[in-house]
Every structure is written in C-alpha cells, then in structure tokens.
N, C-alpha and C positions, 0 to 999 in steps of 0.2 A: 334534697329535703322531700321531694315528692315520693321517691322510692322509700325513704325512711318511713314515711306515713303508711305506704301501700302494703309493706311486709307485715307490720304487726296487725293491721286492719284485717288481712286475710288470715292470719294466724288465729286471731279472735273469733272470726266467723267460722272456723273449722271446728271450734269446740261444739259439743252437742247443745242444742236449745233447751233451756230449762223454764218451766213455768212455775209461777208462784202460787201456792195453794192459798185459796180465799177462805174456803170453808170445808171442814172434814167433819161429818156427823156419824155417830154411832147410835143406832136405835137400840134401846134397851128398856128394862123394867125400871120403875122408880127404885133407887138404891142399887141398881145393877152395876156390873163392872163396865167401865168405859175405857175403850182402847187408848193408850197413851198417844197424844197427838190428835186425837179427836174430841169433839164436844158432845155430851150426851143429850140426846132427844128421849125423854122418858115417857113411855106409854104404859098404862096399867094394863094387867092381864084381866080384862073385863070388856064389856061391850061399850065402846067409846064412839062418839061421832067424829066429826072432822076435828083434828087436833093441830095446834100450832105451837112453835117455840122460836123464840127470837135470840140470835147470837150477834151482838153488836149491831151493825147496819142491816143484817140480813134476817128475814123471817122465813121459816120453812113451814108450810102448811101441808098436812097429810090428809087426803081426802077420804072419807068413809066410804066403804064399798056399798054399791048400789045393785049389783048384779046377783043372779041366782047362785053363783059360786062364793060369793062374799057378802051376804045380805046384812050382816050383823054389825058392821062398822069395825074401826081399828082396834087392834089388840096386840099388847106386847107379849113376848114369850122368851123364855131362857131355857135353852136345850141342854146346857152344861157341857156341850161338846160342839166342836172339836176344841182340843187344847193345844197350846203352842207345842210344836214338835220340830226340832231341827231348824231348818231354814223358814219354816212357818211360824210367824210371830204374831199373827193377827187373831190369835184365839179369843180374846176378849171382845173383838169386833164380830166374828162369825158365829159364837155360840148363842148370841141372843138376837132378836129380830122383832119386827113389826109385821103383822099379817092382817088380812080382811081390809086392806085399803082398796080404793077403787081401781079396777083394772079390766081388761077384756079377757074373756075366757077363751077356751079352745075354740079356734076358728072364727073368733069375734074381732072386730076391729080394736085397736088400742083405745084406752081410756086414760084421762089425766090421773096420775097417781098422787103426785105431789108437786108443789110449786116452790120456788125460792125467789123472793123479792129483795129488793134493795141494792140491785145490780146496776151496771152501766147500761143505759138504754141502747138497744141494738148491739150490745157488746157480744164478742165472741169469747167462748170459754171451752175448756176441755173438762169433760165430765166422766168420772169412773163410778160405777154402781156395783155394789157387792150383794149377791143373792144366794143363800144356801140355807136350806132347812135340813139339819143333820139327820134326823130319824125319819122324814116324812117325804112322800111324793118323789120316789126314785125315778130318775130319768125324765121328770117333767122339764119343760123348757120354758124359760122366761125370756121374752124379747122387750128391750127397752127402747123407748122413742123420745125424740124432741118433738113436742107437740105444737111449738110455736109457728112453724111454717104452715102454709095452707094445706099441704099435704105432709102428714107426720113423717119425720125422717127417722129410720131405724138406726139406733146407736150400735146395737149389737145383741146378741143372745147368750145365755147362760145355761148349761144343763146341770141340773140338781142331781147329786149322786149321794145316796144315804150312807150312813156309817163310814164315810170316807174322810181321812185326815188330809187336808191339802198339803201339798208338797212345796207350795210358794204362797206368798201373800195375794198374788193376783189370780190365782187359779179359778175361783168362783166369782169372777168379775168381768165386766166388759167396759171399754173406754172408747169415747168418740167426741167429736166436736158438737157443740150445741150453741144456740144463739138466744139472747135476750129479746124481748119484744120492746115495743117503743116505751113501756112503762118501767123497764128495767126488771122484768120478770121472766124467768125460765119456767117451763112447763114440762114436766117429765111423765110420760105415759108408759104403760106396759101392757102385755098380755101374758097369760099363763096357760099352759096346755093341761094343767092338772092343779087341784088344790085351790086354796084361797089366797095365794101369793105369799111371797116372803122377801123382806127388804132388811138387809143387816146394816147398811150405811152407804155413804157415798163421799167422794172427793171431788170438789169444784175448784178448778184451777184457771188461772189466766191462760189464753191461748197465745203463744208466741210464734213468730214466723220460723220456718224451717231454715236452717243455716244456708242453704242454696238460694232461697228466695231472697234473703237479707244480703248475700253476697251479690246477686244481680242488682238489686238497689244501689249498693255502694258503687259498683261498676258503672252503673249509669250516671251517677252522681259525678264520678271522677271524669267520665267522658265529657260531661257538660262543662266541668271546670276547665278541661283542657281547651275545649273549643272557645270558651269565653277567653282564656289567656291569649290564644292565637289571634282572636278578634281584636 
C-alpha cells in the first residue's frame, strides 16, 4: 500500500510546476485593443496624473512621472505595431503602451512606477513585465525592480529594439519573483537609460514551489511517517 502511494506521488511531482495567473493587464488608450486573456487599463493620450484601475479585488495604481525625463505625468500611446506574426501573437499587447510614469533615469536609482494592491500579505508571486516602444529609443534598456524589500531587488532588464517584430511573446519581457508587503501590496519600480519609459502590460501569478522542492517535502513527510510506524 505504501509503494502504491509512493509511485503516483513522485510521478505527479515530476510534472512541471504551474502557477495560476492572478492578474494580466494590458495598458492601452481608451477604446484601444486589449490582448485576449488580459484586462484593459485605459490611459488617455494626454497629460494625466497618477491613475488607478480596479480589477476585482486588485487595484493597479500607475504613478505619475516626477523626474526630468518624464515630468508631465502618465500618458497612453498606440504605435500601431508590432502586429501578430507567426508564433508572435501578442500584437494587441505590444502595439500600445503607457509612458511618462515615475521611474529612475539613466544612472539613477529606481523609483516606484506602479503598485498592485489587494494581494495576500507577505505573499510570494511571479511577475512578468512587457516593455517595447516600437518606433522609439532604440537600444534603450529598462530594468525592473521589486521595491518592497529594504534594498530593491532587480527582476530583470529589457532592451528596446525599434522597428522589430518579436519572434515570440516573451521576447520583450522579463520575469522574476516578487513579494507583497504586510498590507498585501506589491511595488514595482524601474529605470530607463533613455526616453520617458514604456510599459505595455504585465502578468502576475501565484508562485509555486519547484518540483524538486516539493519532492523533498514529500520525502521528509514519508520518512517521518515511517519512524512513527516503527515507534
């Protein structure tokens, strides 16, 4: 009976760990195209201040720019490209964006660009951010940060390439772990080496343990069960 339990347990653990998407947001103009599977955060092509949008239990707040490279506040844009091509199917996500949100400029420390509230206090999550401005700022680099720790944690960097059709949906994105604060809020920061910044969208998912870590947990539990049975 013990062996019968053990084999299917390890077969299940051998499968890749999958995380559930909590929130997928596409930044676009009012009335703009929203990528299927995402929810639209609509920002006018104007000078806006800090703007917020609520999706169920979660509120996303985009902070207005305050630095020399983005002094006028948030603004939506639609570049009309890139379009879907072959294995790239995120055209509606990547063609439009928001810019002039708060961020650190070239050589400056990161600044909080947006927040997501309504999450599990101190919860662990996986975060993927998309950043492409199709016609502007060739070779500029954006670096994205989890601003919740005392020392901001770098999630990853994205190099912008102008007039480039992506070859995959993940090409102009970076993914990493983030943590919510005690109030259930995540704070995402950024720096840009050129331009006023660009943000197409993001995906926030539950963070699940790697199969190897889960397997070690099961092995420890099995060993404890055996010792109890012998005792």
